[in-house]
MARZA-282760 format. One record per residue: residue number from 1; residue in three letters; x, y, z of N, C-alpha, C in turn. Coordinates in pm, whole numbers. Layout:
residues N
r seq = NUM&type = ALA&n_x = X&n_y = Y&n_z = Z&ca_x = X&ca_y = Y&ca_z = Z&c_x = X&c_y = Y&c_z = Z
...
END
This chain:
residues 109
r seq = 1&type = MET&n_x = -648&n_y = -1096&n_z = -6679&ca_x = -565&ca_y = -1012&ca_z = -6760&c_x = -412&c_y = -1075&c_z = -6750
r seq = 2&type = PHE&n_x = -319&n_y = -982&n_z = -6749&ca_x = -180&ca_y = -1023&ca_z = -6749&c_x = -117&c_y = -1035&c_z = -6608
r seq = 3&type = ILE&n_x = -186&n_y = -972&n_z = -6505&ca_x = -124&ca_y = -977&ca_z = -6374&c_x = -221&c_y = -1072&c_z = -6299
r seq = 4&type = SER&n_x = -141&n_y = -1170&n_z = -6227&ca_x = -209&ca_y = -1271&ca_z = -6147&c_x = -229&c_y = -1216&c_z = -5998
r seq = 5&type = ASN&n_x = -322&n_y = -1261&n_z = -5938&ca_x = -351&ca_y = -1225&ca_z = -5796&c_x = -245&c_y = -1279&c_z = -5701
r seq = 6&type = ALA&n_x = -201&n_y = -1189&n_z = -5609&ca_x = -112&ca_y = -1231&ca_z = -5509&c_x = -184&c_y = -1225&c_z = -5367
r seq = 7&type = TYR&n_x = -175&n_y = -1326&n_z = -5294&ca_x = -233&ca_y = -1327&ca_z = -5157&c_x = -128&c_y = -1333&c_z = -5051
r seq = 8&type = ALA&n_x = -156&n_y = -1252&n_z = -4941&ca_x = -54&ca_y = -1246&ca_z = -4834&c_x = -77&c_y = -1365&c_z = -4750
r seq = 9&type = GLN&n_x = 27&n_y = -1417&n_z = -4691&ca_x = 21&ca_y = -1535&ca_z = -4608&c_x = 79&c_y = -1496&c_z = -4470
r seq = 10&type = ALA&n_x = 13&n_y = -1527&n_z = -4367&ca_x = 57&ca_y = -1490&ca_z = -4229&c_x = 185&c_y = -1575&c_z = -4199
r seq = 11&type = ALA&n_x = 285&n_y = -1512&n_z = -4134&ca_x = 400&ca_y = -1593&ca_z = -4093&c_x = 360&c_y = -1673&c_z = -3983
r seq = 12&type = PRO&n_x = 429&n_y = -1788&n_z = -3964&ca_x = 403&ca_y = -1882&ca_z = -3842&c_x = 447&c_y = -1795&c_z = -3712
r seq = 13&type = ALA&n_x = 373&n_y = -1798&n_z = -3624&ca_x = 394&ca_y = -1730&ca_z = -3492&c_x = 495&c_y = -1804&c_z = -3404
r seq = 14&type = ALA&n_x = 606&n_y = -1736&n_z = -3361&ca_x = 701&ca_y = -1798&ca_z = -3277&c_x = 638&c_y = -1804&c_z = -3126
r seq = 15&type = PRO&n_x = 690&n_y = -1886&n_z = -3047&ca_x = 634&ca_y = -1905&ca_z = -2917&c_x = 644&c_y = -1766&c_z = -2832
r seq = 16&type = GLY&n_x = 739&n_y = -1694&n_z = -2832&ca_x = 765&ca_y = -1568&ca_z = -2753&c_x = 730&c_y = -1438&c_z = -2836
r seq = 17&type = ALA&n_x = 689&n_y = -1453&n_z = -2960&ca_x = 673&ca_y = -1330&ca_z = -3040&c_x = 559&c_y = -1248&c_z = -2993
r seq = 18&type = ASP&n_x = 446&n_y = -1301&n_z = -2935&ca_x = 342&ca_y = -1220&ca_z = -2886&c_x = 389&c_y = -1131&c_z = -2777
r seq = 19&type = LEU&n_x = 461&n_y = -1187&n_z = -2678&ca_x = 506&ca_y = -1097&ca_z = -2560&c_x = 603&c_y = -992&c_z = -2603
r seq = 20&type = ALA&n_x = 696&n_y = -1021&n_z = -2701&ca_x = 789&ca_y = -924&ca_z = -2751&c_x = 721&c_y = -810&c_z = -2821
r seq = 21&type = SER&n_x = 626&n_y = -841&n_z = -2902&ca_x = 551&ca_y = -746&ca_z = -2974&c_x = 473&c_y = -648&c_z = -2876
r seq = 22&type = THR&n_x = 415&n_y = -701&n_z = -2773&ca_x = 341&ca_y = -625&ca_z = -2675&c_x = 427&c_y = -534&c_z = -2609
r seq = 23&type = PHE&n_x = 558&n_y = -580&n_z = -2560&ca_x = 636&ca_y = -483&ca_z = -2491&c_x = 699&c_y = -380&c_z = -2598
r seq = 24&type = THR&n_x = 721&n_y = -417&n_z = -2716&ca_x = 758&ca_y = -317&ca_z = -2819&c_x = 653&c_y = -210&c_z = -2842
r seq = 25&type = SER&n_x = 533&n_y = -245&n_z = -2851&ca_x = 422&ca_y = -154&ca_z = -2873&c_x = 396&c_y = -72&c_z = -2752
r seq = 26&type = MET&n_x = 420&n_y = -113&n_z = -2628&ca_x = 404&ca_y = -25&ca_z = -2510&c_x = 522&c_y = 56&c_z = -2470
r seq = 27&type = LEU&n_x = 630&n_y = 31&n_z = -2535&ca_x = 762&ca_y = 112&ca_z = -2504&c_x = 738&c_y = 260&c_z = -2520
r seq = 28&type = PRO&n_x = 690&n_y = 307&n_z = -2639&ca_x = 664&ca_y = 457&ca_z = -2657&c_x = 579&c_y = 521&c_z = -2544
r seq = 29&type = LEU&n_x = 484&n_y = 449&n_z = -2507&ca_x = 390&ca_y = 498&ca_z = -2401&c_x = 456&c_y = 511&c_z = -2269
r seq = 30&type = VAL&n_x = 534&n_y = 415&n_z = -2234&ca_x = 613&ca_y = 423&ca_z = -2115&c_x = 721&c_y = 520&c_z = -2114
r seq = 31&type = LEU&n_x = 783&n_y = 542&n_z = -2228&ca_x = 891&ca_y = 658&ca_z = -2250&c_x = 828&c_y = 793&c_z = -2236
r seq = 32&type = MET&n_x = 707&n_y = 807&n_z = -2289&ca_x = 645&ca_y = 939&ca_z = -2285&c_x = 600&c_y = 965&c_z = -2136
r seq = 33&type = PHE&n_x = 557&n_y = 872&n_z = -2059&ca_x = 518&ca_y = 893&ca_z = -1920&c_x = 639&c_y = 928&c_z = -1846
r seq = 34&type = VAL&n_x = 750&n_y = 860&n_z = -1865&ca_x = 873&ca_y = 900&ca_z = -1801&c_x = 934&c_y = 1035&c_z = -1820
r seq = 35&type = VAL&n_x = 919&n_y = 1069&n_z = -1946&ca_x = 969&ca_y = 1209&ca_z = -1988&c_x = 871&c_y = 1313&c_z = -1929
r seq = 36&type = LEU&n_x = 742&n_y = 1284&n_z = -1926&ca_x = 638&ca_y = 1373&ca_z = -1874&c_x = 665&c_y = 1397&c_z = -1720
r seq = 37&type = TYR&n_x = 699&n_y = 1279&n_z = -1653&ca_x = 725&ca_y = 1290&ca_z = -1510&c_x = 843&c_y = 1380&c_z = -1472
r seq = 38&type = PHE&n_x = 959&n_y = 1366&n_z = -1544&ca_x = 1077&ca_y = 1432&ca_z = -1514&c_x = 1065&c_y = 1579&c_z = -1563
r seq = 39&type = ILE&n_x = 984&n_y = 1610&n_z = -1667&ca_x = 977&ca_y = 1750&ca_z = -1715&c_x = 861&c_y = 1825&c_z = -1647
r seq = 40&type = MET&n_x = 753&n_y = 1761&n_z = -1613&ca_x = 647&ca_y = 1844&ca_z = -1565&c_x = 595&c_y = 1811&c_z = -1428
r seq = 41&type = ILE&n_x = 580&n_y = 1690&n_z = -1392&ca_x = 525&ca_y = 1648&ca_z = -1258&c_x = 626&c_y = 1671&c_z = -1150
r seq = 42&type = ARG&n_x = 746&n_y = 1622&n_z = -1155&ca_x = 851&ca_y = 1638&ca_z = -1048&c_x = 879&c_y = 1779&c_z = -1016
r seq = 43&type = PRO&n_x = 906&n_y = 1871&n_z = -1115&ca_x = 934&ca_y = 2011&ca_z = -1080&c_x = 820&c_y = 2078&c_z = -1009
r seq = 44&type = GLN&n_x = 691&n_y = 2045&n_z = -1050&ca_x = 577&ca_y = 2097&ca_z = -983&c_x = 567&c_y = 2054&c_z = -835
r seq = 45&type = MET&n_x = 590&n_y = 1924&n_z = -813&ca_x = 585&ca_y = 1884&ca_z = -675&c_x = 695&c_y = 1946&c_z = -587
r seq = 46&type = LYS&n_x = 811&n_y = 1973&n_z = -646&ca_x = 923&ca_y = 2041&ca_z = -564&c_x = 874&c_y = 2180&c_z = -544
r seq = 47&type = LYS&n_x = 817&n_y = 2243&n_z = -640&ca_x = 784&ca_y = 2388&ca_z = -618&c_x = 666&c_y = 2394&c_z = -505
r seq = 48&type = GLN&n_x = 572&n_y = 2310&n_z = -514&ca_x = 466&ca_y = 2299&ca_z = -400&c_x = 532&c_y = 2274&c_z = -265
r seq = 49&type = LYS&n_x = 628&n_y = 2183&n_z = -255&ca_x = 696&ca_y = 2158&ca_z = -138&c_x = 763&c_y = 2284&c_z = -86
r seq = 50&type = GLU&n_x = 837&n_y = 2356&n_z = -166&ca_x = 896&ca_y = 2479&ca_z = -123&c_x = 810&c_y = 2584&c_z = -74
r seq = 51&type = HIS&n_x = 687&n_y = 2597&n_z = -149&ca_x = 586&ca_y = 2697&ca_z = -105&c_x = 540&c_y = 2661&c_z = 35
r seq = 52&type = ARG&n_x = 496&n_y = 2525&n_z = 50&ca_x = 443&ca_y = 2489&ca_z = 175&c_x = 545&c_y = 2514&c_z = 292
r seq = 53&type = ALA&n_x = 684&n_y = 2500&n_z = 268&ca_x = 775&ca_y = 2529&ca_z = 374&c_x = 794&c_y = 2673&c_z = 395
r seq = 54&type = MET&n_x = 780&n_y = 2754&n_z = 292&ca_x = 782&ca_y = 2904&ca_z = 320&c_x = 653&c_y = 2944&c_z = 400
r seq = 55&type = ILE&n_x = 539&n_y = 2898&n_z = 367&ca_x = 417&ca_y = 2930&ca_z = 443&c_x = 430&c_y = 2885&c_z = 597
r seq = 56&type = ASP&n_x = 486&n_y = 2764&n_z = 611&ca_x = 501&ca_y = 2716&ca_z = 756&c_x = 598&c_y = 2793&c_z = 828
r seq = 57&type = ALA&n_x = 694&n_y = 2861&n_z = 763&ca_x = 809&ca_y = 2930&ca_z = 828&c_x = 762&c_y = 3083&c_z = 846
r seq = 58&type = LEU&n_x = 651&n_y = 3121&n_z = 818&ca_x = 611&ca_y = 3258&ca_z = 843&c_x = 604&c_y = 3300&c_z = 983
r seq = 59&type = ALA&n_x = 655&n_y = 3420&n_z = 1029&ca_x = 655&ca_y = 3471&ca_z = 1154&c_x = 604&c_y = 3615&c_z = 1161
r seq = 60&type = LYS&n_x = 567&n_y = 3657&n_z = 1279&ca_x = 528&ca_y = 3788&ca_z = 1295&c_x = 639&c_y = 3890&c_z = 1248
r seq = 61&type = GLY&n_x = 597&n_y = 3999&n_z = 1178&ca_x = 708&ca_y = 4095&ca_z = 1135&c_x = 751&c_y = 4061&c_z = 996
r seq = 62&type = ASP&n_x = 740&n_y = 3944&n_z = 939&ca_x = 781&ca_y = 3921&ca_z = 808&c_x = 711&c_y = 4008&c_z = 706
r seq = 63&type = GLU&n_x = 781&n_y = 4051&n_z = 607&ca_x = 723&ca_y = 4132&ca_z = 494&c_x = 689&c_y = 4041&c_z = 382
r seq = 64&type = VAL&n_x = 564&n_y = 4042&n_z = 324&ca_x = 529&ca_y = 3941&ca_z = 225&c_x = 452&c_y = 4018&c_z = 110
r seq = 65&type = VAL&n_x = 443&n_y = 3939&n_z = 0&ca_x = 358&ca_y = 3970&ca_z = -113&c_x = 253&c_y = 3868&c_z = -129
r seq = 66&type = THR&n_x = 130&n_y = 3903&n_z = -154&ca_x = 16&ca_y = 3810&ca_z = -171&c_x = -2&c_y = 3790&c_z = -315
r seq = 67&type = ALA&n_x = -88&n_y = 3688&n_z = -349&ca_x = -125&ca_y = 3642&ca_z = -484&c_x = -199&c_y = 3758&c_z = -550
r seq = 68&type = GLY&n_x = -264&n_y = 3847&n_z = -482&ca_x = -330&ca_y = 3958&ca_z = -540&c_x = -246&c_y = 4086&c_z = -560
r seq = 69&type = GLY&n_x = -118&n_y = 4085&n_z = -516&ca_x = -30&ca_y = 4183&ca_z = -530&c_x = -14&c_y = 4275&c_z = -408
r seq = 70&type = LEU&n_x = -88&n_y = 4246&n_z = -305&ca_x = -73&ca_y = 4326&ca_z = -177&c_x = 55&c_y = 4304&c_z = -118
r seq = 71&type = MET&n_x = 128&n_y = 4411&n_z = -73&ca_x = 246&ca_y = 4388&ca_z = 12&c_x = 219&c_y = 4440&c_z = 145
r seq = 72&type = GLY&n_x = 268&n_y = 4365&n_z = 251&ca_x = 239&ca_y = 4401&ca_z = 379&c_x = 324&c_y = 4333&c_z = 481
r seq = 73&type = ARG&n_x = 301&n_y = 4358&n_z = 610&ca_x = 376&ca_y = 4293&ca_z = 710&c_x = 277&c_y = 4207&c_z = 805
r seq = 74&type = VAL&n_x = 324&n_y = 4086&n_z = 830&ca_x = 251&ca_y = 3987&ca_z = 905&c_x = 230&c_y = 4042&c_z = 1049
r seq = 75&type = THR&n_x = 110&n_y = 4046&n_z = 1107&ca_x = 86&ca_y = 4094&ca_z = 1234&c_x = 31&c_y = 3985&c_z = 1322
r seq = 76&type = ALA&n_x = -37&n_y = 3891&n_z = 1264&ca_x = -103&ca_y = 3783&ca_z = 1356&c_x = -96&c_y = 3651&c_z = 1268
r seq = 77&type = LEU&n_x = -83&n_y = 3540&n_z = 1335&ca_x = -73&ca_y = 3409&ca_z = 1266&c_x = -173&c_y = 3317&c_z = 1339
r seq = 78&type = SER&n_x = -250&n_y = 3246&n_z = 1260&ca_x = -341&ca_y = 3137&ca_z = 1306&c_x = -322&c_y = 3016&c_z = 1224
r seq = 79&type = GLU&n_x = -396&n_y = 2911&n_z = 1240&ca_x = -372&ca_y = 2796&ca_z = 1173&c_x = -383&c_y = 2818&c_z = 1016
r seq = 80&type = GLY&n_x = -500&n_y = 2877&n_z = 980&ca_x = -510&ca_y = 2889&ca_z = 831&c_x = -519&c_y = 3028&c_z = 779
r seq = 81&type = GLN&n_x = -500&n_y = 3124&n_z = 870&ca_x = -510&ca_y = 3266&ca_z = 819&c_x = -388&c_y = 3341&c_z = 886
r seq = 82&type = ILE&n_x = -373&n_y = 3460&n_z = 826&ca_x = -277&ca_y = 3549&ca_z = 883&c_x = -339&c_y = 3692&c_z = 884
r seq = 83&type = GLY&n_x = -283&n_y = 3780&n_z = 971&ca_x = -325&ca_y = 3913&ca_z = 979&c_x = -215&c_y = 3990&c_z = 901
r seq = 84&type = LEU&n_x = -251&n_y = 4079&n_z = 813&ca_x = -162&ca_y = 4142&ca_z = 727&c_x = -175&c_y = 4297&c_z = 736
r seq = 85&type = GLN&n_x = -89&n_y = 4363&n_z = 782&ca_x = -93&ca_y = 4515&ca_z = 785&c_x = -46&c_y = 4567&c_z = 642
r seq = 86&type = ILE&n_x = -135&n_y = 4635&n_z = 576&ca_x = -98&ca_y = 4682&ca_z = 444&c_x = -77&c_y = 4835&c_z = 444
r seq = 87&type = ALA&n_x = -121&n_y = 4897&n_z = 552&ca_x = -95&ca_y = 5041&ca_z = 556&c_x = -112&c_y = 5066&c_z = 711
r seq = 88&type = SER&n_x = -73&n_y = 5195&n_z = 748&ca_x = -74&ca_y = 5233&ca_z = 891&c_x = -223&c_y = 5224&c_z = 937
r seq = 89&type = GLY&n_x = -250&n_y = 5146&n_z = 1030&ca_x = -389&ca_y = 5136&ca_z = 1075&c_x = -483&c_y = 5046&c_z = 986
r seq = 90&type = VAL&n_x = -430&n_y = 4992&n_z = 881&ca_x = -520&ca_y = 4905&ca_z = 802&c_x = -455&c_y = 4762&c_z = 807
r seq = 91&type = GLU&n_x = -548&n_y = 4663&n_z = 861&ca_x = -504&ca_y = 4526&ca_z = 870&c_x = -611&c_y = 4450&c_z = 800
r seq = 92&type = VAL&n_x = -573&n_y = 4348&n_z = 725&ca_x = -672&ca_y = 4245&ca_z = 668&c_x = -633&c_y = 4107&c_z = 704
r seq = 93&type = GLN&n_x = -731&n_y = 4033&n_z = 697&ca_x = -722&ca_y = 3888&ca_z = 732&c_x = -703&c_y = 3816&c_z = 596
r seq = 94&type = MET&n_x = -620&n_y = 3726&n_z = 581&ca_x = -598&ca_y = 3651&ca_z = 456&c_x = -568&c_y = 3507&c_z = 491
r seq = 95&type = GLN&n_x = -589&n_y = 3416&n_z = 381&ca_x = -547&ca_y = 3282&ca_z = 396&c_x = -397&c_y = 3274&c_z = 385
r seq = 96&type = ARG&n_x = -345&n_y = 3177&n_z = 452&ca_x = -193&ca_y = 3156&ca_z = 440&c_x = -143&c_y = 3126&c_z = 306
r seq = 97&type = SER&n_x = -236&n_y = 3049&n_z = 239&ca_x = -198&ca_y = 3000&ca_z = 92&c_x = -198&c_y = 3124&c_z = -6
r seq = 98&type = ALA&n_x = -235&n_y = 3240&n_z = 40&ca_x = -239&ca_y = 3350&ca_z = -52&c_x = -95&c_y = 3418&c_z = -59
r seq = 99&type = ILE&n_x = -12&n_y = 3381&n_z = 29&ca_x = 126&ca_y = 3438&ca_z = 23&c_x = 205&c_y = 3376&c_z = -83
r seq = 100&type = VAL&n_x = 271&n_y = 3451&n_z = -170&ca_x = 362&ca_y = 3401&ca_z = -267&c_x = 495&c_y = 3423&c_z = -254
r seq = 101&type = GLN&n_x = 534&n_y = 3527&n_z = -177&ca_x = 676&ca_y = 3558&ca_z = -165&c_x = 701&c_y = 3623&c_z = -30
r seq = 102&type = VAL&n_x = 810&n_y = 3591&n_z = 41&ca_x = 856&ca_y = 3666&ca_z = 153&c_x = 966&c_y = 3755&c_z = 109
r seq = 103&type = LEU&n_x = 945&n_y = 3889&n_z = 150&ca_x = 1053&ca_y = 3991&ca_z = 111&c_x = 1153&c_y = 3999&c_z = 209
r seq = 104&type = PRO&n_x = 1270&n_y = 4041&n_z = 165&ca_x = 1375&ca_y = 4083&ca_z = 274&c_x = 1336&c_y = 4188&c_z = 372
r seq = 105&type = LYS&n_x = 1382&n_y = 4175&n_z = 492&ca_x = 1352&ca_y = 4273&ca_z = 598&c_x = 1391&c_y = 4411&c_z = 553
r seq = 106&type = GLY&n_x = 1301&n_y = 4510&n_z = 586&ca_x = 1333&ca_y = 4644&ca_z = 540&c_x = 1287&c_y = 4690&c_z = 404
r seq = 107&type = THR&n_x = 1225&n_y = 4590&n_z = 338&ca_x = 1178&ca_y = 4633&ca_z = 202&c_x = 1068&c_y = 4730&c_z = 195
r seq = 108&type = LEU&n_x = 968&n_y = 4708&n_z = 295&ca_x = 855&ca_y = 4797&ca_z = 309&c_x = 892&c_y = 4913&c_z = 406
r seq = 109&type = LYS&n_x = 851&n_y = 5038&n_z = 373&ca_x = 889&ca_y = 5144&ca_z = 456&c_x = 759&c_y = 5185&c_z = 539
END
């Protein structure tokens, strides 16, 4: 008809063009990982480190809150467990990792 066919022709490759295009295509992936690290991974690691330090610093008489919502006073400490007095004459054994918060002294009556 009136329109002739047009064919695309590949541009001649420069000697360093392959390497530059590879880096350019990987740049968004690298930037996403860096942003993910600073927004999610690093704060979570910091939080875990603070929690581990709090658990290691537990002592008898500390008033704590557990992950299940129990509030009590630490009566015994061992390597992986603690004794927690939750009421007068009621003591339970719990894992140390179940402690989520140490309360100020005198919070529990």
